[in-house]
C-alpha positions as CSV (number, residue, x, y, z in Angstrom):
1,M,71.5,162.0,136.3
2,K,68.9,159.4,135.2
3,K,68.9,160.9,131.7
4,L,72.8,160.6,131.6
5,I,72.6,157.0,132.8
6,G,70.0,156.2,130.1
7,I,72.1,157.8,127.4
8,A,75.1,155.8,128.6
9,A,73.1,152.6,128.5
10,V,71.9,153.3,125.0
11,S,75.3,154.2,123.8
12,G,76.7,151.1,125.3
13,A,74.1,149.0,123.6
14,M,74.9,150.7,120.3
15,L,78.6,150.1,120.7
16,L,78.0,146.5,121.5
17,A,75.8,146.1,118.4
18,L,78.5,147.8,116.3
19,T,81.1,145.5,117.8
20,G,79.0,142.5,116.9
21,C,78.7,143.7,113.3
22,A,82.5,144.3,113.1
23,S,83.2,140.9,114.3
24,G,82.5,139.4,110.9
25,G,80.6,136.3,110.2
26,S,82.0,134.0,112.9
27,A,79.7,131.1,113.1
28,A,80.2,130.7,116.8
29,S,80.0,134.4,117.8
30,E,76.2,134.5,118.2
31,G,75.3,130.9,118.7
32,P,74.7,128.1,116.2
33,K,73.1,129.0,112.8
34,P,70.9,126.8,110.8
35,L,73.2,125.0,108.3
36,D,71.3,126.6,105.3
37,E,72.3,130.0,106.6
38,L,76.0,129.3,106.9
39,V,78.4,130.6,104.3
40,V,81.9,129.3,103.8
41,G,84.5,130.8,101.6
42,F,87.0,128.4,100.0
43,A,90.2,129.5,98.2
44,Q,91.6,126.6,96.2
45,V,95.2,126.5,94.9
46,G,94.1,125.8,91.3
47,A,93.5,122.9,89.0
48,E,97.1,121.8,88.4
49,S,96.5,118.1,88.7
50,G,94.1,115.3,88.8
51,W,94.4,115.2,92.5
52,R,93.4,118.9,92.8
53,T,90.4,118.4,90.5
54,A,89.2,115.5,92.6
55,N,89.7,117.6,95.8
56,T,87.7,120.5,94.4
57,K,84.8,118.2,93.3
58,D,84.7,116.4,96.6
59,I,84.6,119.6,98.7
60,Q,81.9,121.2,96.5
61,A,79.8,118.0,96.6
62,S,80.2,117.7,100.3
63,F,79.0,121.2,101.1
64,E,76.1,120.9,98.6
65,E,75.0,117.7,100.3
66,A,75.2,119.3,103.8
67,G,73.2,122.3,102.6
68,I,75.9,124.8,103.3
69,E,76.6,127.6,100.9
70,L,80.2,127.5,99.5
71,K,81.8,130.4,97.9
72,F,84.7,129.1,95.7
73,S,87.7,130.7,94.1
74,D,90.5,129.3,92.0
75,A,93.9,130.9,92.6
76,Q,95.5,129.5,89.6
77,Q,98.6,128.6,91.7
78,K,99.2,132.3,92.6
79,Q,99.5,133.4,96.2
80,E,98.3,136.9,95.4
81,N,95.1,135.5,94.0
82,Q,94.4,133.5,97.2
83,I,95.1,136.6,99.4
84,K,92.7,138.6,97.2
85,A,90.0,135.9,97.6
86,I,90.4,135.7,101.4
87,R,90.1,139.5,101.7
88,S,87.0,139.3,99.6
89,Y,85.5,136.6,101.9
90,I,86.4,138.9,104.9
91,Q,84.5,141.8,103.3
92,Q,81.5,139.5,102.6
93,Q,81.6,138.4,106.3
94,V,81.4,134.7,105.6
95,D,81.1,132.4,108.6
96,V,84.3,130.4,108.0
97,I,87.2,130.7,105.5
98,A,89.0,127.6,104.3
99,F,91.9,127.4,101.9
100,S,94.8,125.3,100.7
101,P,97.9,127.6,100.7
102,V,99.9,127.8,97.5
103,V,103.1,128.2,99.5
104,E,103.9,128.1,103.3
105,T,105.0,131.6,104.0
106,G,103.5,135.1,103.6
107,W,100.1,134.6,105.2
108,D,100.3,136.4,108.5
109,A,98.9,139.7,107.4
110,V,95.8,138.5,105.7
111,L,95.1,135.8,108.4
112,N,95.4,138.6,111.1
113,E,92.8,140.5,109.1
114,A,90.5,137.4,109.3
115,K,91.2,137.1,113.0
116,A,90.4,140.7,113.6
117,A,87.1,140.3,111.7
118,G,86.3,137.3,113.9
119,I,86.2,134.8,111.1
120,P,87.7,131.3,111.8
121,V,90.1,130.0,109.3
122,V,90.7,126.3,108.4
123,L,93.7,125.1,106.5
124,T,93.1,122.2,104.1
125,D,95.7,119.9,102.5
126,R,98.7,122.3,103.1
127,A,100.0,124.1,106.1
128,V,101.3,127.6,106.7
129,D,104.7,128.5,108.2
130,S,103.7,131.0,111.0
131,Q,104.8,131.6,114.5
132,D,101.2,132.3,115.5
133,D,99.1,129.2,115.3
134,S,96.1,131.2,116.6
135,L,95.6,132.5,113.1
136,Y,93.8,129.3,112.1
137,V,91.6,126.9,114.1
138,S,92.5,123.7,112.5
139,F,94.6,122.1,109.8
140,L,93.1,119.2,107.9
141,G,95.4,117.2,105.6
142,S,98.1,114.6,105.1
143,D,101.4,114.1,106.8
144,F,103.6,115.0,103.9
145,V,106.8,114.0,105.7
146,E,105.4,110.6,106.3
147,E,104.5,110.3,102.6
148,G,108.1,111.0,101.7
149,E,109.3,108.4,104.3
150,K,107.0,105.8,102.8
151,A,108.3,106.5,99.3
152,G,111.9,106.4,100.7
153,Q,111.3,103.1,102.5
154,W,110.2,101.4,99.3
155,V,113.3,102.6,97.5
156,L,115.4,101.5,100.5
157,D,113.9,98.0,100.4
158,E,114.0,97.7,96.6
159,Y,117.7,98.5,96.5
160,A,118.7,96.8,99.7
161,D,121.2,94.6,97.9
162,A,122.7,97.3,95.7
163,S,126.5,97.3,95.8
164,E,126.9,100.2,93.4
165,P,125.5,103.7,93.4
166,V,121.8,104.0,92.6
167,Q,121.1,107.3,90.8
168,I,117.8,109.0,91.6
169,I,116.1,112.0,90.0
170,Q,113.6,113.9,92.2
171,L,110.7,115.8,90.6
172,E,109.7,118.4,93.2
173,G,106.4,120.0,93.7
174,T,105.8,123.8,93.6
175,T,108.7,125.6,95.2
176,G,107.9,126.7,98.7
177,A,104.8,124.5,99.0
178,A,104.4,122.3,102.1
179,P,104.1,119.0,100.3
180,A,107.2,119.7,98.2
181,I,109.3,120.6,101.2
182,D,108.1,117.8,103.4
183,R,108.0,115.0,100.8
184,A,111.6,115.8,99.9
185,E,112.6,115.9,103.6
186,G,111.0,112.5,104.5
187,F,112.4,110.8,101.5
188,A,115.9,112.1,102.1
189,E,115.9,111.1,105.7
190,V,115.0,107.5,105.0
191,I,117.2,106.8,102.0
192,S,120.2,108.2,103.9
193,A,120.4,104.8,105.6
194,N,122.0,103.5,102.4
195,P,124.9,105.5,101.1
196,N,124.5,103.9,97.6
197,L,121.2,105.8,97.2
198,E,122.0,109.2,95.7
199,V,119.7,111.9,94.5
200,V,121.7,113.2,91.5
201,A,119.2,115.8,90.4
202,S,116.2,117.5,91.9
203,Q,114.1,120.1,90.1
204,T,110.5,121.4,90.4
205,G,107.9,120.2,87.9
206,D,105.3,122.4,89.7
207,F,103.0,119.4,90.3
208,T,101.9,119.3,86.6
209,R,102.2,116.6,84.0
210,A,103.7,119.0,81.5
211,G,106.2,120.1,84.0
212,G,107.2,116.6,84.9
213,K,107.7,115.7,81.3
214,Q,109.8,118.8,80.5
215,V,112.0,118.5,83.6
216,T,112.5,114.7,83.0
217,E,113.5,115.3,79.4
218,A,116.2,117.8,80.4
219,L,117.4,115.8,83.4
220,L,117.7,112.5,81.4
221,K,120.1,114.2,79.0
222,S,122.4,115.2,81.9
223,N,121.8,112.0,83.8
224,P,121.5,109.2,81.2
225,D,122.3,106.4,83.7
226,V,119.5,107.3,86.2
227,D,117.9,104.3,87.9
228,L,114.8,105.7,89.5
229,I,112.6,108.8,89.5
230,Y,110.8,110.0,92.6
231,A,108.0,112.3,91.7
232,H,106.2,114.3,94.4
233,N,102.8,113.6,92.7
234,D,101.3,111.3,90.1
235,D,100.9,113.9,87.4
236,M,104.7,114.7,87.3
237,G,105.3,110.9,87.3
238,L,103.0,110.5,84.3
239,G,104.9,113.3,82.5
240,A,108.1,111.5,83.3
241,I,106.7,108.3,81.7
242,E,106.1,110.3,78.5
243,A,109.7,111.6,78.6
244,I,111.2,108.1,79.3
245,E,109.2,106.5,76.4
246,A,110.3,109.3,74.1
247,A,113.9,108.5,75.0
248,G,113.4,105.0,73.8
249,L,113.4,103.5,77.4
250,E,110.8,101.5,79.3
251,P,109.3,103.2,82.3
252,G,109.0,100.9,85.3
253,V,111.8,98.6,84.0
254,D,114.7,100.7,82.6
255,I,113.9,103.5,85.0
256,K,111.7,102.8,88.1
257,I,109.2,105.4,89.2
258,V,107.8,106.1,92.6
259,T,105.0,108.8,93.0
260,V,102.6,110.2,95.6
261,D,98.8,110.7,95.2
262,A,97.1,107.6,93.9
263,V,94.7,109.3,91.5
264,K,93.1,107.1,88.9
265,D,95.6,107.8,86.0
266,G,98.5,107.1,88.3
267,M,96.9,103.9,89.6
268,Q,96.3,102.8,86.0
269,A,100.0,103.4,85.2
270,L,101.0,101.4,88.3
271,A,98.7,98.6,87.3
272,D,100.3,98.7,83.8
273,G,103.8,98.4,85.4
274,K,104.9,101.9,84.2
275,I,105.0,103.1,87.8
276,N,106.4,100.8,90.5
277,F,105.0,102.2,93.7
278,I,102.5,104.9,94.8
279,V,102.1,106.5,98.2
280,E,98.4,107.6,98.7
281,C,97.5,111.2,99.4
282,S,93.7,111.3,99.6
283,P,92.0,114.4,98.0
284,L,88.6,113.4,99.6
285,L,88.6,116.0,102.4
286,G,85.1,117.4,101.9
287,A,83.2,115.5,104.5
288,Q,85.9,116.2,107.2
289,L,85.9,119.9,106.3
290,V,82.1,120.0,106.6
291,D,82.4,118.4,110.1
292,I,85.0,121.0,111.1
293,V,82.6,123.8,110.0
294,K,79.8,122.2,111.9
295,Q,81.9,122.0,115.1
296,I,82.8,125.7,114.7
297,N,79.2,126.6,114.2
298,D,78.3,124.7,117.4
299,G,80.8,126.6,119.4
300,E,83.2,123.6,119.7
301,T,86.9,123.7,119.2
302,P,88.1,121.3,116.5
303,E,91.4,119.4,116.9
304,K,94.3,121.6,115.8
305,R,95.8,118.9,113.5
306,I,93.5,116.4,111.7
307,I,95.4,113.8,109.7
308,T,93.7,111.9,106.9
309,E,94.1,108.1,106.8
310,E,96.1,106.9,103.8
311,T,97.9,103.8,102.5
312,T,100.4,102.7,99.7
313,F,99.9,100.7,96.6
314,T,102.0,98.1,94.7
315,Q,101.1,96.9,91.2
316,E,98.9,94.1,92.5
317,E,97.1,96.3,95.0
318,A,96.4,98.9,92.3
319,I,94.9,96.3,90.0
320,E,92.6,95.2,92.9
321,A,91.6,98.8,93.9
322,L,91.1,100.4,90.4
323,P,87.5,99.1,89.8
324,T,86.1,100.9,92.8
325,R,88.5,103.9,92.9
326,Q,86.6,107.2,93.5
327,Y,89.3,109.5,92.0
């Protein structure tokens, strides 16, 4: 009997050890690790814009400064590439996985795999559309609906005295992406207060400067009397400027432009009067992401929704901010 009890105890210990190995690299599962032993896997959307480039650089610099190893992958704006990267991180048993989802839907399967492996997931910049919010520990990023509302409020104020229809072209972000969906929703909600404000055309420019230019060229031909362009990011707005100038018109005057992001190129265009108003969306999420990883490592529970602080810029404010702008 003693021998059987001894065998059972050994078997139980082995089973427990195996379970611990199978639980993945969860930073909190076995107590805090030294920061230089932590490994974080980050799956980035791509490098489609100045904002995204600044976001990548800031995250990489923040983890390097913290002494935490960061495994990085560029999905080139393809969901299948991000899923592949996340599965690779699961196999490598990293301590935390962070990623900025290309689109909102289609993540449950791979996030359940991370959950089963005991690896915490942090969403950055963009959210996922899932009924199960236990699949991620925290979402760090902007309130995209509020950004759309801020853009809409400027348009509402700018055309408060309009007695005739104001024609608006909307340059949407990547189809299915959270910022594209939410920025359109917030904008539409606010401008609906004035029936003269009408979005006459709305098409995706995929958050790229080339896309913004191409779409604007096409939409200007079918909407030659457009008054304003609302672009979901600066890069598409900068592309729109090129298309407007190629059409022999003056951006910011003949056609007003409102964008979201506030990257340096966009801010310069605002200072030059080619863009009329910018809603900030800060890409500098690195330090906050490091803090979340540290909380997880210490066995703490981060806030489920962490919103970044952001502002808006007029031409005068852009001129003042540009000399010290970090991105």
